[in-house]
C-alpha positions as CSV (number, residue, x, y, z in Angstrom):
1,M,-86.5,146.0,109.7
2,P,-87.2,145.7,113.0
3,A,-89.4,142.5,114.2
4,A,-91.7,144.9,116.1
5,S,-92.2,147.0,112.4
6,R,-92.1,143.5,110.5
7,R,-94.8,142.1,112.8
8,R,-97.3,145.1,112.9
9,L,-97.0,145.2,109.1
10,L,-97.9,141.3,108.6
11,G,-100.8,141.7,111.2
12,A,-102.5,144.4,109.2
13,G,-101.7,142.1,105.9
14,A,-103.6,139.1,107.8
15,A,-106.1,141.7,109.1
16,L,-106.7,143.1,105.1
17,L,-107.0,139.8,103.6
18,A,-110.0,138.6,106.2
19,T,-112.4,140.8,104.2
20,P,-112.3,139.7,100.7
21,V,-113.8,142.2,98.2
22,S,-116.5,141.4,96.6
23,G,-118.0,144.2,94.2
24,R,-119.7,143.7,90.9
25,G,-120.6,145.8,87.8
26,A,-119.3,147.0,84.5
27,L,-115.5,147.3,84.2
28,A,-113.1,149.4,81.8
29,Q,-111.6,146.6,79.6
30,G,-108.9,147.9,77.1
31,G,-109.9,151.2,75.0
32,G,-112.1,152.7,77.4
33,Q,-114.8,150.3,76.8
34,A,-117.2,148.9,78.9
35,G,-116.7,145.3,79.5
36,A,-118.4,142.4,81.6
37,Y,-115.2,140.8,82.5
38,P,-114.8,139.8,85.5
39,D,-118.7,140.0,86.1
40,R,-118.7,137.1,88.9
41,P,-115.6,136.2,91.6
42,V,-112.4,134.7,89.9
43,K,-110.6,131.4,91.3
44,L,-107.1,131.5,92.1
45,I,-105.5,128.2,92.7
46,V,-102.8,128.1,95.1
47,P,-100.9,124.6,94.6
48,F,-99.6,124.7,98.2
49,P,-101.5,124.3,101.6
50,P,-103.1,127.2,104.1
51,G,-100.3,129.3,105.7
52,G,-97.4,128.2,104.3
53,G,-94.9,130.9,102.4
54,G,-96.5,130.6,99.0
55,D,-100.1,130.8,100.2
56,T,-99.2,134.0,102.2
57,L,-97.6,135.7,99.1
58,A,-100.4,134.4,97.0
59,R,-102.4,136.1,99.4
60,L,-100.7,139.4,99.7
61,A,-100.8,139.9,95.9
62,A,-104.4,138.7,95.3
63,Q,-105.5,141.2,97.8
64,P,-105.0,144.4,96.0
65,A,-106.0,142.5,92.5
66,Q,-109.1,142.5,93.2
67,E,-109.8,145.6,94.7
68,V,-108.9,146.6,91.0
69,L,-110.0,144.0,89.3
70,G,-114.1,144.5,91.5
71,Q,-114.3,140.9,92.1
72,T,-113.2,138.3,94.8
73,L,-110.3,136.4,94.3
74,V,-111.2,133.3,95.7
75,I,-108.3,131.4,97.2
76,D,-108.4,127.6,96.3
77,N,-105.7,125.6,98.2
78,R,-104.8,122.5,96.0
79,A,-101.5,121.4,97.5
80,G,-100.0,118.0,96.8
81,A,-96.6,116.6,94.9
82,G,-94.7,119.7,94.7
83,G,-97.1,121.9,93.4
84,N,-98.4,119.5,90.2
85,L,-101.3,118.8,91.4
86,G,-102.9,122.2,91.7
87,A,-100.9,123.0,88.4
88,E,-102.8,120.1,86.8
89,A,-106.1,121.3,87.8
90,A,-105.9,124.7,86.7
91,A,-104.4,123.1,83.6
92,R,-108.0,121.1,83.5
93,S,-109.9,123.9,84.0
94,P,-112.2,125.9,81.5
95,A,-110.3,128.9,79.5
96,D,-112.3,131.9,80.7
97,G,-110.6,133.8,82.4
98,Y,-112.4,132.5,85.9
99,T,-109.6,130.2,86.8
100,L,-105.9,131.6,87.9
101,L,-102.9,129.4,88.6
102,Y,-100.5,131.1,91.3
103,G,-97.3,129.4,89.7
104,T,-93.5,129.0,91.0
105,N,-90.2,128.7,89.5
106,G,-91.5,124.4,91.1
107,T,-94.4,124.8,88.7
108,H,-93.0,126.2,85.8
109,G,-89.3,124.9,85.9
110,I,-88.2,122.5,88.4
111,N,-91.0,120.1,87.9
112,E,-90.6,119.8,84.7
113,A,-86.9,118.4,85.0
114,L,-87.5,116.2,88.4
115,Y,-90.6,114.4,87.1
116,P,-90.0,111.6,84.8
117,R,-93.6,112.9,83.9
118,L,-95.7,115.6,84.3
119,P,-100.0,115.7,84.1
120,F,-99.5,118.9,82.8
121,R,-97.2,120.7,80.2
122,P,-96.1,124.3,81.9
123,D,-95.1,125.8,78.3
124,A,-98.5,124.2,76.3
125,D,-100.7,124.3,79.0
126,F,-100.4,127.8,80.1
127,S,-100.5,131.4,78.9
128,P,-98.2,133.7,81.7
129,V,-100.1,136.9,83.1
130,A,-98.2,138.6,85.5
131,A,-94.7,138.1,87.4
132,L,-95.1,138.8,91.1
133,T,-92.0,138.7,92.9
134,R,-88.8,136.8,93.6
135,I,-87.7,135.2,96.8
136,A,-85.0,134.7,98.8
137,L,-84.7,131.7,100.9
138,V,-82.7,131.6,104.3
139,L,-80.7,128.8,106.0
140,V,-82.3,127.8,109.2
141,V,-81.4,125.6,111.6
142,R,-83.0,124.1,115.2
143,K,-82.2,126.5,118.1
144,D,-79.8,123.9,119.6
145,L,-77.6,122.8,116.9
146,P,-74.4,123.6,118.2
147,V,-73.2,126.1,115.2
148,E,-73.6,129.7,115.1
149,S,-72.7,130.5,111.0
150,V,-72.2,128.6,108.2
151,P,-68.7,127.7,108.5
152,E,-69.6,125.8,111.7
153,L,-72.7,124.4,110.1
154,I,-70.4,123.1,107.3
155,R,-67.5,121.4,109.6
156,Y,-70.5,120.1,111.9
157,L,-71.8,118.4,108.7
158,K,-68.7,117.1,107.8
159,A,-67.9,115.6,111.1
160,H,-71.6,113.9,111.3
161,P,-72.0,112.4,107.5
162,G,-75.7,111.3,106.9
163,K,-76.3,112.0,110.6
164,V,-78.7,115.4,110.3
165,T,-81.9,116.2,108.5
166,Y,-83.1,118.7,106.4
167,A,-86.5,119.2,106.2
168,S,-88.1,120.6,102.7
169,A,-92.0,121.9,101.6
170,G,-92.0,118.7,99.7
171,N,-90.0,116.5,97.0
172,G,-89.3,119.2,94.1
173,T,-90.0,122.0,96.0
174,T,-87.4,125.2,95.6
175,G,-86.6,124.3,99.3
176,H,-85.7,120.9,98.5
177,I,-83.4,121.6,95.3
178,A,-82.0,124.7,97.1
179,A,-80.7,121.9,100.0
180,E,-79.7,119.7,97.6
181,M,-77.3,122.1,96.0
182,F,-76.1,123.7,99.4
183,R,-75.0,119.4,100.0
184,V,-73.2,119.3,96.6
185,A,-71.4,123.1,96.9
186,A,-70.9,122.1,100.8
187,G,-69.7,119.0,100.0
188,V,-71.5,117.7,102.6
189,E,-74.1,114.3,103.5
190,I,-77.3,115.5,104.9
191,V,-80.7,113.3,105.0
192,H,-84.3,114.9,103.3
193,V,-87.3,114.7,105.2
194,P,-90.0,115.7,102.8
195,Y,-93.1,117.2,104.4
196,R,-96.5,118.2,102.4
197,G,-95.5,122.1,102.5
198,N,-93.5,124.9,104.3
199,A,-96.0,125.2,107.2
200,P,-95.7,121.3,108.5
201,A,-91.7,121.5,107.5
202,M,-91.1,124.3,109.9
203,T,-93.3,123.3,112.7
204,D,-91.1,120.1,112.8
205,L,-88.0,122.4,112.9
206,G,-89.2,124.0,115.6
207,G,-90.1,121.2,117.6
208,G,-86.3,120.1,116.9
209,R,-87.5,117.0,115.1
210,V,-85.3,117.6,112.3
211,D,-82.3,119.7,112.1
212,M,-82.0,122.3,109.1
213,A,-83.4,123.8,106.1
214,I,-83.3,126.1,103.6
215,D,-86.8,127.4,102.8
216,L,-88.5,130.3,101.7
217,I,-88.3,133.6,104.0
218,P,-91.8,133.8,104.2
219,A,-92.1,130.2,105.5
220,A,-89.6,130.1,107.9
221,Y,-88.8,134.1,109.4
222,P,-91.6,133.7,111.8
223,L,-89.9,130.9,113.6
224,V,-86.7,132.9,113.6
225,E,-88.4,135.9,115.4
226,G,-90.3,133.4,117.8
227,G,-86.9,132.3,118.6
228,L,-87.6,128.5,117.8
229,I,-85.4,128.3,115.1
230,R,-81.8,130.0,114.3
231,A,-81.2,131.7,111.1
232,L,-77.6,131.6,109.5
233,G,-77.5,133.4,106.5
234,V,-79.4,133.8,103.0
235,T,-79.4,132.2,99.1
236,S,-79.7,136.1,97.7
237,P,-76.3,137.5,96.1
238,Q,-76.1,140.2,98.1
239,P,-77.3,141.1,101.9
240,L,-81.2,141.5,101.7
241,P,-81.9,145.3,102.9
242,S,-85.0,143.6,105.2
243,L,-82.4,141.0,106.7
244,P,-79.2,143.0,106.8
245,Q,-77.6,141.2,109.5
246,L,-77.7,138.2,107.6
247,P,-74.7,136.9,105.6
248,T,-75.0,135.6,102.1
249,L,-74.3,131.6,101.4
250,A,-72.1,132.9,98.5
251,S,-69.5,134.7,100.9
252,V,-68.7,131.1,102.4
253,L,-69.5,129.3,98.9
254,P,-68.9,131.4,96.3
255,G,-71.5,131.2,93.3
256,F,-74.2,130.0,95.6
257,E,-77.4,131.6,94.3
258,V,-81.2,131.0,94.7
259,A,-83.9,132.8,94.6
260,A,-87.4,131.8,94.2
261,W,-90.3,134.0,92.0
262,D,-93.9,133.5,91.5
263,G,-96.4,134.8,88.9
264,I,-100.2,134.3,87.5
265,F,-101.2,131.7,84.8
266,V,-104.1,130.9,83.1
267,P,-105.4,127.5,81.1
268,A,-103.8,127.9,77.5
269,G,-106.5,129.3,74.9
270,T,-107.9,132.2,77.5
271,P,-109.1,135.4,75.9
272,E,-106.5,138.0,75.4
273,P,-108.7,140.6,76.3
274,A,-109.0,138.9,80.3
275,I,-105.1,138.6,79.9
276,R,-104.7,142.0,79.5
277,R,-107.3,143.1,82.2
278,L,-105.7,140.1,84.8
279,N,-102.0,141.8,83.7
280,A,-102.8,145.4,84.9
281,A,-104.7,144.7,87.5
282,F,-101.8,142.7,89.3
283,R,-99.1,145.3,88.1
284,E,-101.6,148.1,89.6
285,G,-102.2,146.4,92.8
286,L,-97.6,145.9,93.2
287,R,-97.6,149.5,92.6
288,K,-99.3,150.2,96.0
289,P,-97.1,150.9,98.5
290,D,-98.8,148.8,101.4
291,T,-98.3,145.7,99.4
292,V,-94.7,146.2,98.8
293,D,-94.3,146.7,102.9
294,R,-96.3,143.9,103.8
295,L,-94.6,141.3,100.8
296,R,-91.0,143.2,101.6
297,A,-91.9,142.1,105.2
298,R,-92.3,138.1,104.0
299,G,-88.5,138.3,102.3
300,A,-90.4,138.7,98.9
301,E,-89.4,141.8,96.4
302,V,-91.7,143.2,94.5
303,A,-90.8,142.5,90.4
304,P,-93.5,142.9,87.9
305,L,-93.0,143.0,84.3
306,E,-94.4,145.1,81.7
307,S,-96.5,142.6,79.8
308,P,-97.3,138.9,79.8
309,Q,-95.0,138.9,77.2
310,D,-92.2,139.7,79.1
311,F,-93.5,137.4,81.4
312,A,-93.9,134.6,79.1
313,G,-89.9,135.6,78.3
314,F,-88.9,135.4,81.7
315,V,-90.5,132.4,82.2
316,A,-89.1,130.3,79.3
317,A,-85.6,131.3,80.4
318,E,-86.1,130.2,84.0
319,R,-87.1,126.5,82.6
320,G,-83.4,126.2,81.0
321,K,-81.7,127.5,84.7
322,W,-83.8,125.3,87.0
323,A,-83.1,122.3,84.8
324,A,-79.7,122.6,84.7
325,A,-79.9,123.4,88.7
326,V,-81.8,120.2,89.1
327,K,-79.2,118.1,86.9
328,A,-76.2,120.0,88.8
329,S,-78.0,118.9,92.3
330,G,-78.7,115.3,91.4
331,A,-82.0,115.3,92.3
332,R,-84.7,112.8,91.1
333,M,-88.1,111.8,91.2
334,G,-89.1,108.2,89.8
């Protein structure tokens, strides 16, 4: 997708999000019966700072869902500890359908294997509601690093062991684990510099204060388009339709693949009618062509599942997958 078109789509998305929908009134709730849920705004906890990749994707997915619900989804950013602070806040909230969590493979896959103790239980404290998207990552470097490709980067790293820094959105985030997987697969030594979110990490990379990163496309690509950093490759198994010019890391490191995902969760014990209503609203929102385009412009491919039960099965499988990835990377917190 041309940069100009992508910017137009992002601008349209930003304008749309600037005016929340806040309609009220009775809503259909299964079987065609009128019901009261939701009869007031619903809080969506996003466990990442404003302006980062996760925050942006959460807002883009929330906008069409709130139009379907007829109630505002109020974004509550609770950043910290790789998403754990926000997830804990959600887990401790009333199970009444009025507090949601924007969860990811970090909050519900990586962190359980990375941290020796979590303040919440990903499986027992939440009920999965709706899958949203899959998100590839992109390997990016500061604009003056003297490499033009992934093979050149690997050679440079081997010639400068322990001298090159990589940024991440924080300890235990997808970018951290992806970079550690890259370190192991490439046989190089790089130094981790964790930040509190994607936005400050990319800001420092753009300013040349760190050397490289493997981060979510929604977080990194605006700086690529702005000429502040350079992209060398993507972590998807095949080239991305939206970025066909970028090779895959798997073309250099066979079998290398990392894909993030996101979805909506509620505290365990939330009434089933509310879960079904939310699932239907997010799935309907994700079918809107303009929503698909806006998410794709941010490097995220819409990937809804049919039911909360399907999403629960997916999350259970992902927990094992990410536990293996964390173990292979050697990363550990505490």
